[in-house]
N, CA, C and O atoms as a Tinker XYZ file with bonds, in Angstrom:
   448  protein
     1  N     26.788000   -6.561000   -2.506000    73     2
     2  CA    25.665000   -6.009000   -1.818000    64     1     3
     3  C     24.431000   -5.992000   -2.614000    63     2     4     5
     4  O     23.358000   -6.354000   -2.132000    81     3
     5  N     24.565000   -5.565000   -3.863000    73     3     6
     6  CA    23.380000   -5.480000   -4.759000    64     5     7
     7  C     22.827000   -6.793000   -5.119000    63     6     8     9
     8  O     21.631000   -6.914000   -5.381000    81     7
     9  N     23.681000   -7.820000   -5.145000    73     7    10
    10  CA    23.181000   -9.117000   -5.420000    64     9    11
    11  C     22.338000   -9.741000   -4.313000    63    10    12    13
    12  O     21.509000  -10.620000   -4.546000    81    11
    13  N     22.583000   -9.252000   -3.108000    73    11    14
    14  CA    21.757000   -9.702000   -1.971000    64    13    15
    15  C     20.484000   -8.865000   -1.859000    63    14    16    17
    16  O     19.462000   -9.356000   -1.379000    81    15
    17  N     20.535000   -7.617000   -2.294000    73    15    18
    18  CA    19.388000   -6.698000   -2.111000    64    17    19
    19  C     18.116000   -7.175000   -2.775000    63    18    20    21
    20  O     17.059000   -7.247000   -2.149000    81    19
    21  N     18.234000   -7.508000   -4.084000    73    19    22
    22  CA    17.026000   -7.905000   -4.843000    64    21    23
    23  C     16.359000   -9.201000   -4.309000    63    22    24    25
    24  O     15.140000   -9.237000   -4.142000    81    23
    25  N     17.143000  -10.246000   -4.047000    73    23    26
    26  CA    16.492000  -11.439000   -3.496000    64    25    27
    27  C     15.773000  -11.204000   -2.125000    63    26    28    29
    28  O     14.679000  -11.714000   -1.882000    81    27
    29  N     16.435000  -10.418000   -1.258000    73    27    30
    30  CA    15.849000  -10.097000    0.020000    64    29    31
    31  C     14.630000   -9.239000   -0.205000    63    30    32    33
    32  O     13.594000   -9.505000    0.405000    81    31
    33  N     14.690000   -8.231000   -1.038000    73    31    34
    34  CA    13.495000   -7.413000   -1.356000    64    33    35
    35  C     12.307000   -8.184000   -1.871000    63    34    36    37
    36  O     11.170000   -7.911000   -1.485000    81    35
    37  N     12.560000   -9.160000   -2.755000    73    35    38
    38  CA    11.515000   -9.890000   -3.388000    64    37    39
    39  C     11.086000  -11.108000   -2.543000    63    38    40    41
    40  O      9.906000  -11.457000   -2.554000    81    39
    41  N     11.957000  -11.729000   -1.852000    73    39    42
    42  CA    11.573000  -12.957000   -1.109000    64    41    43
    43  C     11.342000  -12.795000    0.395000    63    42    44    45
    44  O     10.954000  -13.761000    1.053000    81    43
    45  N     11.559000  -11.649000    0.936000    73    43    46
    46  CA    11.372000  -11.428000    2.375000    64    45    47
    47  C      9.901000  -11.644000    2.749000    63    46    48    49
    48  O      9.002000  -11.032000    2.173000    81    47
    49  N      9.682000  -12.520000    3.716000    73    47    50
    50  CA     8.270000  -12.727000    4.099000    64    49    51
    51  C      7.970000  -12.046000    5.416000    63    50    52    53
    52  O      8.543000  -12.324000    6.469000    81    51
    53  N      7.051000  -11.158000    5.275000    73    51    54
    54  CA     6.608000  -10.390000    6.491000    64    53    55
    55  C      5.457000  -11.224000    7.164000    63    54    56    57
    56  O      4.809000  -12.041000    6.508000    81    55
    57  N      5.246000  -11.007000    8.389000    73    55    58
    58  CA     4.217000  -11.687000    9.131000    64    57    59
    59  C      2.907000  -10.938000    9.064000    63    58    60    61
    60  O      1.888000  -11.450000    9.528000    81    59
    61  N      2.899000   -9.762000    8.511000    73    59    62
    62  CA     1.623000   -9.006000    8.397000    64    61    63
    63  C      0.823000   -9.473000    7.183000    63    62    64    65
    64  O      1.378000   -9.757000    6.121000    81    63
    65  N     -0.453000   -9.541000    7.363000    73    63    66
    66  CA    -1.360000   -9.869000    6.283000    64    65    67
    67  C     -1.887000   -8.536000    5.680000    63    66    68    69
    68  O     -2.133000   -7.538000    6.357000    81    67
    69  N     -2.030000   -8.625000    4.365000    73    67    70
    70  CA    -2.443000   -7.403000    3.663000    64    69    71
    71  C     -3.727000   -7.631000    2.966000    63    70    72    73
    72  O     -3.925000   -8.690000    2.371000    81    71
    73  N     -4.608000   -6.690000    3.011000    73    71    74
    74  CA    -5.880000   -6.718000    2.245000    64    73    75
    75  C     -5.829000   -5.585000    1.301000    63    74    76    77
    76  O     -5.807000   -4.438000    1.748000    81    75
    77  N     -5.809000   -5.814000    0.021000    73    75    78
    78  CA    -5.823000   -4.813000   -1.062000    64    77    79
    79  C     -7.168000   -4.892000   -1.706000    63    78    80    81
    80  O     -7.472000   -5.869000   -2.392000    81    79
    81  N     -7.996000   -3.876000   -1.503000    73    79    82
    82  CA    -9.368000   -3.963000   -1.942000    64    81    83
    83  C     -9.571000   -4.334000   -3.380000    63    82    84    85
    84  O    -10.378000   -5.206000   -3.702000    81    83
    85  N     -8.828000   -3.662000   -4.263000    73    83    86
    86  CA    -8.987000   -3.887000   -5.729000    64    85    87
    87  C     -8.566000   -5.331000   -6.109000    63    86    88    89
    88  O     -9.086000   -5.909000   -7.063000    81    87
    89  N     -7.672000   -5.859000   -5.383000    73    87    90
    90  CA    -7.200000   -7.258000   -5.673000    64    89    91
    91  C     -7.954000   -8.293000   -4.997000    63    90    92    93
    92  O     -7.980000   -9.420000   -5.493000    81    91
    93  N     -8.618000   -8.021000   -3.839000    73    91    94
    94  CA    -9.313000   -8.985000   -3.084000    64    93    95
    95  C    -10.819000   -8.991000   -3.315000    63    94    96    97
    96  O    -11.478000   -9.980000   -2.994000    81    95
    97  N    -11.382000   -7.917000   -3.863000    73    95    98
    98  CA   -12.748000   -7.926000   -4.168000    64    97    99
    99  C    -12.909000   -8.051000   -5.687000    63    98   100   101
   100  O    -12.371000   -7.243000   -6.444000    81    99
   101  N    -13.628000   -9.034000   -6.104000    73    99   102
   102  CA   -13.869000   -9.301000   -7.504000    64   101   103
   103  C    -14.469000   -8.065000   -8.196000    63   102   104   105
   104  O    -15.544000   -7.601000   -7.816000    81   103
   105  N    -13.778000   -7.539000   -9.202000    73   103   106
   106  CA   -14.273000   -6.285000   -9.888000    64   105   107
   107  C    -15.077000   -6.599000  -11.069000    63   106   108   109
   108  O    -15.671000   -5.675000  -11.625000    81   107
   109  N    -15.171000   -7.850000  -11.539000    73   107   110
   110  CA   -15.873000   -8.208000  -12.789000    64   109   111
   111  C    -17.234000   -8.803000  -12.509000    63   110   112   113
   112  O    -18.174000   -8.518000  -13.251000    81   111
   113  N    -17.388000   -9.606000  -11.489000    73   111   114
   114  CA   -18.657000  -10.242000  -11.254000    64   113   115
   115  C    -19.466000   -9.387000  -10.224000    63   114   116   117
   116  O    -19.042000   -9.240000   -9.077000    81   115
   117  N    -20.632000   -8.830000  -10.648000    73   115   118
   118  CA   -21.383000   -7.969000   -9.746000    64   117   119
   119  C    -21.877000   -8.613000   -8.465000    63   118   120   121
   120  O    -21.976000   -7.937000   -7.441000    81   119
   121  N    -22.196000   -9.932000   -8.493000    73   119   122
   122  CA   -22.666000  -10.607000   -7.317000    64   121   123
   123  C    -21.525000  -10.789000   -6.320000    63   122   124   125
   124  O    -21.694000  -10.552000   -5.124000    81   123
   125  N    -20.383000  -11.203000   -6.808000    73   123   126
   126  CA   -19.193000  -11.415000   -5.983000    64   125   127
   127  C    -18.712000  -10.019000   -5.419000    63   126   128   129
   128  O    -18.279000   -9.922000   -4.270000    81   127
   129  N    -18.803000   -8.986000   -6.246000    73   127   130
   130  CA   -18.389000   -7.711000   -5.750000    64   129   131
   131  C    -19.344000   -7.190000   -4.664000    63   130   132   133
   132  O    -18.907000   -6.547000   -3.710000    81   131
   133  N    -20.616000   -7.464000   -4.809000    73   131   134
   134  CA   -21.576000   -7.035000   -3.703000    64   133   135
   135  C    -21.264000   -7.798000   -2.433000    63   134   136   137
   136  O    -21.324000   -7.212000   -1.352000    81   135
   137  N    -20.920000   -9.130000   -2.512000    73   135   138
   138  CA   -20.549000   -9.857000   -1.330000    64   137   139
   139  C    -19.334000   -9.343000   -0.701000    63   138   140   141
   140  O    -19.247000   -9.274000    0.525000    81   139
   141  N    -18.372000   -8.971000   -1.500000    73   139   142
   142  CA   -17.069000   -8.379000   -1.005000    64   141   143
   143  C    -17.332000   -7.096000   -0.279000    63   142   144   145
   144  O    -16.792000   -6.863000    0.802000    81   143
   145  N    -18.177000   -6.242000   -0.877000    73   143   146
   146  CA   -18.479000   -4.917000   -0.265000    64   145   147
   147  C    -19.232000   -5.126000    1.053000    63   146   148   149
   148  O    -19.007000   -4.390000    2.014000    81   147
   149  N    -20.127000   -6.125000    1.105000    73   147   150
   150  CA   -20.846000   -6.366000    2.349000    64   149   151
   151  C    -19.946000   -6.859000    3.461000    63   150   152   153
   152  O    -20.203000   -6.586000    4.633000    81   151
   153  N    -18.877000   -7.592000    3.107000    73   151   154
   154  CA   -17.902000   -8.119000    4.106000    64   153   155
   155  C    -16.903000   -7.127000    4.453000    63   154   156   157
   156  O    -16.121000   -7.385000    5.369000    81   155
   157  N    -16.830000   -5.968000    3.803000    73   155   158
   158  CA   -15.792000   -4.994000    4.034000    64   157   159
   159  C    -15.726000   -4.519000    5.499000    63   158   160   161
   160  O    -14.637000   -4.293000    6.026000    81   159
   161  N    -16.904000   -4.366000    6.161000    73   159   162
   162  CA   -16.943000   -3.915000    7.519000    64   161   163
   163  C    -16.139000   -4.895000    8.425000    63   162   164   165
   164  O    -15.345000   -4.478000    9.269000    81   163
   165  N    -16.375000   -6.174000    8.216000    73   163   166
   166  CA   -15.627000   -7.148000    9.067000    64   165   167
   167  C    -14.181000   -7.118000    8.790000    63   166   168   169
   168  O    -13.396000   -7.248000    9.729000    81   167
   169  N    -13.737000   -6.950000    7.528000    73   167   170
   170  CA   -12.345000   -6.860000    7.207000    64   169   171
   171  C    -11.674000   -5.647000    7.790000    63   170   172   173
   172  O    -10.550000   -5.719000    8.287000    81   171
   173  N    -12.364000   -4.539000    7.728000    73   171   174
   174  CA   -11.836000   -3.323000    8.264000    64   173   175
   175  C    -11.777000   -3.345000    9.855000    63   174   176   177
   176  O    -10.860000   -2.819000   10.486000    81   175
   177  N    -12.753000   -3.949000   10.382000    73   175   178
   178  CA   -12.781000   -4.141000   11.892000    64   177   179
   179  C    -11.617000   -4.998000   12.401000    63   178   180   181
   180  O    -11.083000   -4.744000   13.480000    81   179
   181  N    -11.237000   -5.985000   11.644000    73   179   182
   182  CA   -10.181000   -6.877000   12.046000    64   181   183
   183  C     -8.765000   -6.304000   11.756000    63   182   184   185
   184  O     -7.756000   -6.805000   12.253000    81   183
   185  N     -8.741000   -5.232000   10.930000    73   183   186
   186  CA    -7.470000   -4.621000   10.589000    64   185   187
   187  C     -6.907000   -3.732000   11.710000    63   186   188   189
   188  O     -7.625000   -2.949000   12.332000    81   187
   189  N     -5.618000   -3.884000   11.936000    73   187   190
   190  CA    -5.021000   -3.035000   12.973000    64   189   191
   191  C     -4.687000   -1.611000   12.492000    63   190   192   193
   192  O     -4.765000   -0.644000   13.250000    81   191
   193  N     -4.309000   -1.518000   11.193000    73   191   194
   194  CA    -3.920000   -0.256000   10.651000    64   193   195
   195  C     -4.393000   -0.148000    9.174000    63   194   196   197
   196  O     -4.661000   -1.144000    8.503000    81   195
   197  N     -4.476000    1.109000    8.720000    73   195   198
   198  CA    -4.855000    1.258000    7.293000    64   197   199
   199  C     -3.765000    2.167000    6.700000    63   198   200   201
   200  O     -3.455000    3.248000    7.200000    81   199
   201  N     -3.198000    1.631000    5.571000    73   199   202
   202  CA    -2.249000    2.368000    4.797000    64   201   203
   203  C     -2.921000    3.097000    3.628000    63   202   204   205
   204  O     -3.462000    2.465000    2.721000    81   203
   205  N     -2.880000    4.404000    3.660000    73   203   206
   206  CA    -3.429000    5.199000    2.610000    64   205   207
   207  C     -2.305000    5.573000    1.643000    63   206   208   209
   208  O     -1.368000    6.246000    2.073000    81   207
   209  N     -2.335000    5.189000    0.390000    73   207   210
   210  CA    -1.430000    5.645000   -0.633000    64   209   211
   211  C     -2.048000    6.889000   -1.325000    63   210   212   213
   212  O     -2.817000    6.791000   -2.281000    81   211
   213  N     -1.671000    8.027000   -0.793000    73   211   214
   214  CA    -2.311000    9.205000   -1.148000    64   213   215
   215  C     -1.714000    9.817000   -2.419000    63   214   216   217
   216  O     -0.498000    9.861000   -2.608000    81   215
   217  N     -2.634000   10.293000   -3.292000    73   215   218
   218  CA    -2.295000   11.224000   -4.367000    64   217   219
   219  C     -3.312000   12.244000   -4.472000    63   218   220   221
   220  O     -4.277000   12.209000   -3.709000    81   219
   221  N     -3.178000   13.232000   -5.420000    73   219   222
   222  CA    -4.096000   14.332000   -5.475000    64   221   223
   223  C     -5.497000   13.963000   -5.772000    63   222   224   225
   224  O     -6.392000   14.766000   -5.506000    81   223
   225  N     -5.773000   12.763000   -6.326000    73   223   226
   226  CA    -7.132000   12.368000   -6.593000    64   225   227
   227  C     -7.818000   11.539000   -5.456000    63   226   228   229
   228  O     -8.979000   11.147000   -5.575000    81   227
   229  N     -7.072000   11.294000   -4.374000    73   227   230
   230  CA    -7.610000   10.437000   -3.324000    64   229   231
   231  C     -8.949000   10.940000   -2.823000    63   230   232   233
   232  O     -9.907000   10.169000   -2.777000    81   231
   233  N     -9.043000   12.119000   -2.473000    73   231   234
   234  CA   -10.269000   12.681000   -1.847000    64   233   235
   235  C    -11.400000   12.838000   -2.844000    63   234   236   237
   236  O    -12.545000   13.042000   -2.440000    81   235
   237  N    -11.110000   12.746000   -4.156000    73   235   238
   238  CA   -12.114000   12.852000   -5.162000    64   237   239
   239  C    -12.767000   11.502000   -5.465000    63   238   240   241
   240  O    -13.832000   11.444000   -6.079000    81   239
   241  N    -12.133000   10.441000   -5.038000    73   239   242
   242  CA   -12.731000    9.108000   -5.209000    64   241   243
   243  C    -13.572000    8.648000   -4.022000    63   242   244   245
   244  O    -13.082000    8.416000   -2.917000    81   243
   245  N    -14.898000    8.527000   -4.322000    73   243   246
   246  CA   -15.767000    8.265000   -3.245000    64   245   247
   247  C    -15.491000    6.939000   -2.517000    63   246   248   249
   248  O    -15.633000    6.864000   -1.297000    81   247
   249  N    -15.105000    5.911000   -3.250000    73   247   250
   250  CA   -14.759000    4.629000   -2.714000    64   249   251
   251  C    -13.665000    4.786000   -1.648000    63   250   252   253
   252  O    -13.783000    4.223000   -0.559000    81   251
   253  N    -12.565000    5.573000   -1.963000    73   251   254
   254  CA   -11.516000    5.723000   -1.018000    64   253   255
   255  C    -11.944000    6.376000    0.284000    63   254   256   257
   256  O    -11.471000    6.021000    1.363000    81   255
   257  N    -12.868000    7.359000    0.159000    73   255   258
   258  CA   -13.368000    8.091000    1.331000    64   257   259
   259  C    -14.303000    7.197000    2.124000    63   258   260   261
   260  O    -14.322000    7.267000    3.353000    81   259
   261  N    -15.072000    6.368000    1.457000    73   259   262
   262  CA   -15.925000    5.346000    2.109000    64   261   263
   263  C    -15.082000    4.396000    2.993000    63   262   264   265
   264  O    -15.389000    4.174000    4.164000    81   263
   265  N    -14.005000    3.843000    2.382000    73   263   266
   266  CA   -13.180000    2.918000    3.105000    64   265   267
   267  C    -12.553000    3.591000    4.302000    63   266   268   269
   268  O    -12.553000    3.015000    5.390000    81   267
   269  N    -12.015000    4.799000    4.145000    73   267   270
   270  CA   -11.384000    5.503000    5.192000    64   269   271
   271  C    -12.384000    5.795000    6.352000    63   270   272   273
   272  O    -12.075000    5.579000    7.524000    81   271
   273  N    -13.584000    6.292000    5.981000    73   271   274
   274  CA   -14.653000    6.513000    6.994000    64   273   275
   275  C    -15.079000    5.246000    7.700000    63   274   276   277
   276  O    -15.268000    5.260000    8.916000    81   275
   277  N    -15.236000    4.157000    6.982000    73   275   278
   278  CA   -15.654000    2.913000    7.517000    64   277   279
   279  C    -14.558000    2.380000    8.475000    63   278   280   281
   280  O    -14.867000    1.851000    9.543000    81   279
   281  N    -13.297000    2.525000    8.082000    73   279   282
   282  CA   -12.192000    2.099000    8.983000    64   281   283
   283  C    -12.223000    2.862000   10.310000    63   282   284   285
   284  O    -12.121000    2.271000   11.385000    81   283
   285  N    -12.367000    4.209000   10.209000    73   283   286
   286  CA   -12.363000    5.027000   11.374000    64   285   287
   287  C    -13.594000    4.764000   12.287000    63   286   288   289
   288  O    -13.504000    4.805000   13.514000    81   287
   289  N    -14.716000    4.501000   11.646000    73   287   290
   290  CA   -15.938000    4.139000   12.388000    64   289   291
   291  C    -15.862000    2.802000   13.084000    63   290   292   293
   292  O    -16.529000    2.584000   14.096000    81   291
   293  N    -15.040000    1.890000   12.540000    73   291   294
   294  CA   -14.889000    0.575000   13.163000    64   293   295
   295  C    -14.034000    0.588000   14.377000    63   294   296   297
   296  O    -14.052000   -0.383000   15.133000    81   295
   297  N    -13.279000    1.633000   14.619000    73   295   298
   298  CA   -12.448000    1.760000   15.786000    64   297   299
   299  C    -13.262000    2.290000   16.942000    63   298   300   301
   300  O    -14.055000    3.217000   16.779000    81   299
   301  N    -13.056000    1.673000   18.172000    73   299   302
   302  CA   -13.715000    2.202000   19.390000    64   301   303
   303  C    -13.093000    3.531000   19.733000    63   302   304   305
   304  O    -13.799000    4.524000   19.906000    81   303
   305  N    -11.822000    3.560000   19.830000    73   303   306
   306  CA   -11.040000    4.782000   20.157000    64   305   307
   307  C     -9.981000    5.011000   19.036000    63   306   308   309
   308  O     -8.835000    4.574000   19.145000    81   307
   309  N    -10.408000    5.707000   17.966000    73   307   310
   310  CA    -9.381000    5.934000   16.918000    64   309   311
   311  C     -8.120000    6.658000   17.417000    63   310   312   313
   312  O     -8.208000    7.645000   18.147000    81   311
   313  N     -6.982000    6.166000   17.023000    73   311   314
   314  CA    -5.701000    6.780000   17.340000    64   313   315
   315  C     -5.014000    7.330000   16.059000    63   314   316   317
   316  O     -5.303000    6.837000   14.969000    81   315
   317  N     -4.162000    8.283000   16.157000    73   315   318
   318  CA    -3.501000    8.820000   15.051000    64   317   319
   319  C     -2.701000    7.777000   14.262000    63   318   320   321
   320  O     -2.640000    7.840000   13.034000    81   319
   321  N     -2.093000    6.828000   14.959000    73   319   322
   322  CA    -1.218000    5.822000   14.257000    64   321   323
   323  C     -2.055000    4.725000   13.633000    63   322   324   325
   324  O     -1.497000    3.838000   12.986000    81   323
   325  N     -3.361000    4.745000   13.796000    73   323   326
   326  CA    -4.184000    3.718000   13.078000    64   325   327
   327  C     -4.197000    3.851000   11.601000    63   326   328   329
   328  O     -4.286000    2.855000   10.883000    81   327
   329  N     -4.103000    5.141000   11.095000    73   327   330
   330  CA    -4.055000    5.425000    9.657000    64   329   331
   331  C     -2.721000    5.969000    9.347000    63   330   332   333
   332  O     -2.283000    6.961000    9.929000    81   331
   333  N     -2.042000    5.303000    8.395000    73   331   334
   334  CA    -0.719000    5.773000    7.934000    64   333   335
   335  C     -0.898000    6.294000    6.548000    63   334   336   337
   336  O     -1.404000    5.585000    5.678000    81   335
   337  N     -0.489000    7.539000    6.313000    73   335   338
   338  CA    -0.666000    8.137000    5.012000    64   337   339
   339  C      0.706000    8.283000    4.367000    63   338   340   341
   340  O      1.613000    8.877000    4.949000    81   339
   341  N      0.854000    7.739000    3.167000    73   339   342
   342  CA     2.042000    7.804000    2.396000    64   341   343
   343  C      1.811000    8.348000    1.024000    63   342   344   345
   344  O      1.022000    7.755000    0.288000    81   343
   345  N      2.439000    9.442000    0.607000    73   343   346
   346  CA     2.224000    9.936000   -0.716000    64   345   347
   347  C      2.849000    8.997000   -1.741000    63   346   348   349
   348  O      3.956000    8.503000   -1.525000    81   347
   349  N      2.166000    8.743000   -2.845000    73   347   350
   350  CA     2.674000    7.880000   -3.819000    64   349   351
   351  C      3.907000    8.443000   -4.534000    63   350   352   353
   352  O      4.675000    7.703000   -5.148000    81   351
   353  N      4.081000    9.759000   -4.442000    73   351   354
   354  CA     5.285000   10.345000   -5.015000    64   353   355
   355  C      6.577000    9.864000   -4.366000    63   354   356   357
   356  O      7.631000    9.864000   -5.001000    81   355
   357  N      6.496000    9.451000   -3.092000    73   355   358
   358  CA     7.699000    8.978000   -2.431000    64   357   359
   359  C      8.228000    7.720000   -3.077000    63   358   360   361
   360  O      9.446000    7.546000   -3.104000    81   359
   361  N      7.395000    6.817000   -3.606000    73   359   362
   362  CA     7.820000    5.633000   -4.274000    64   361   363
   363  C      8.675000    5.915000   -5.485000    63   362   364   365
   364  O      9.741000    5.321000   -5.648000    81   363
   365  N      8.206000    6.844000   -6.368000    73   363   366
   366  CA     8.970000    7.185000   -7.574000    64   365   367
   367  C     10.255000    7.926000   -7.232000    63   366   368   369
   368  O     11.274000    7.718000   -7.890000    81   367
   369  N     10.232000    8.807000   -6.192000    73   367   370
   370  CA    11.404000    9.435000   -5.765000    64   369   371
   371  C     12.480000    8.469000   -5.251000    63   370   372   373
   372  O     13.651000    8.584000   -5.611000    81   371
   373  N     12.068000    7.522000   -4.408000    73   371   374
   374  CA    12.976000    6.517000   -3.887000    64   373   375
   375  C     13.583000    5.705000   -5.000000    63   374   376   377
   376  O     14.794000    5.487000   -5.036000    81   375
   377  N     12.715000    5.243000   -5.936000    73   375   378
   378  CA    13.216000    4.473000   -7.087000    64   377   379
   379  C     14.213000    5.270000   -7.940000    63   378   380   381
   380  O     15.223000    4.725000   -8.385000    81   379
   381  N     13.929000    6.543000   -8.164000    73   379   382
   382  CA    14.835000    7.348000   -8.901000    64   381   383
   383  C     16.193000    7.527000   -8.197000    63   382   384   385
   384  O     17.241000    7.432000   -8.836000    81   383
   385  N     16.169000    7.778000   -6.920000    73   383   386
   386  CA    17.422000    7.892000   -6.155000    64   385   387
   387  C     18.233000    6.555000   -6.193000    63   386   388   389
   388  O     19.447000    6.539000   -6.396000    81   387
   389  N     17.489000    5.449000   -5.986000    73   387   390
   390  CA    18.163000    4.128000   -6.000000    64   389   391
   391  C     18.786000    3.879000   -7.352000    63   390   392   393
   392  O     19.970000    3.545000   -7.409000    81   391
   393  N     18.095000    4.016000   -8.387000    73   391   394
   394  CA    18.636000    3.767000   -9.760000    64   393   395
   395  C     19.790000    4.690000  -10.087000    63   394   396   397
   396  O     20.787000    4.270000  -10.673000    81   395
   397  N     19.651000    5.942000   -9.708000    73   395   398
   398  CA    20.713000    6.933000   -9.939000    64   397   399
   399  C     22.000000    6.497000   -9.249000    63   398   400   401
   400  O     23.063000    6.531000   -9.870000    81   399
   401  N     21.935000    6.075000   -7.941000    73   399   402
   402  CA    23.093000    5.657000   -7.206000    64   401   403
   403  C     23.673000    4.337000   -7.843000    63   402   404   405
   404  O     24.884000    4.139000   -7.936000    81   403
   405  N     22.741000    3.480000   -8.259000    73   403   406
   406  CA    23.214000    2.272000   -8.901000    64   405   407
   407  C     23.980000    2.494000  -10.159000    63   406   408   409
   408  O     24.988000    1.828000  -10.398000    81   407
   409  N     23.541000    3.396000  -10.959000    73   407   410
   410  CA    24.183000    3.733000  -12.214000    64   409   411
   411  C     25.501000    4.453000  -11.930000    63   410   412   413
   412  O     26.508000    4.247000  -12.607000    81   411
   413  N     25.456000    5.282000  -10.931000    73   411   414
   414  CA    26.744000    6.010000  -10.533000    64   413   415
   415  C     27.787000    5.007000  -10.053000    63   414   416   417
   416  O     28.964000    5.149000  -10.383000    81   415
   417  N     27.387000    4.000000   -9.287000    73   415   418
   418  CA    28.308000    3.022000   -8.841000    64   417   419
   419  C     28.867000    2.175000   -9.940000    63   418   420   421
   420  O     30.046000    1.821000   -9.950000    81   419
   421  N     27.961000    1.844000  -10.908000    73   419   422
   422  CA    28.429000    1.106000  -12.136000    64   421   423
   423  C     29.475000    1.930000  -12.932000    63   422   424   425
   424  O     30.496000    1.394000  -13.362000    81   423
   425  N     29.215000    3.171000  -13.110000    73   423   426
   426  CA    30.130000    4.055000  -13.839000    64   425   427
   427  C     31.450000    4.145000  -13.152000    63   426   428   429
   428  O     32.505000    4.020000  -13.774000    81   427
   429  N     31.390000    4.369000  -11.819000    73   427   430
   430  CA    32.609000    4.498000  -10.995000    64   429   431
   431  C     33.412000    3.191000  -11.006000    63   430   432   433
   432  O     34.642000    3.199000  -11.047000    81   431
   433  N     32.696000    2.093000  -10.969000    73   431   434
   434  CA    33.367000    0.792000  -11.031000    64   433   435
   435  C     34.129000    0.514000  -12.325000    63   434   436   437
   436  O     35.191000   -0.108000  -12.333000    81   435
   437  N     33.527000    1.011000  -13.442000    73   435   438
   438  CA    34.103000    0.816000  -14.791000    64   437   439
   439  C     35.315000    1.753000  -14.900000    63   438   440   441
   440  O     36.347000    1.364000  -15.446000    81   439
   441  N     35.196000    2.972000  -14.388000    73   439   442
   442  CA    36.295000    3.958000  -14.511000    64   441   443
   443  C     37.510000    3.650000  -13.684000    63   442   444   445
   444  O     38.611000    4.095000  -14.010000    81   443
   445  N     37.331000    2.878000  -12.591000    73   443   446
   446  CA    38.530000    2.600000  -11.713000    64   445   447
   447  C     39.090000    1.264000  -11.909000    63   446   448
   448  O     40.070000    0.904000  -11.258000    81   447
């Protein structure tokens, strides 16, 4: 089972397209960065949903609040499911649980 898990996890192709602002907007070239920011409205308008990876500093970062406000403004009739908020702590918790069970299964397989 574990031999199939990792290839499926890494190679599974979803049909959803993802826009990651820090990866899609050039952070080093000021001219390219400005063009990316100017086109942000169109990108947000074409998006069906927004995934917010929330941590305690999220509301302190002006850029994050700007993106969230622009996304909500681009909706004609904003709905609750348009924005999905996921705490970043969930990722580390899930990874810890997965690794713990994996190690437990390895130990049990060696002992039996």
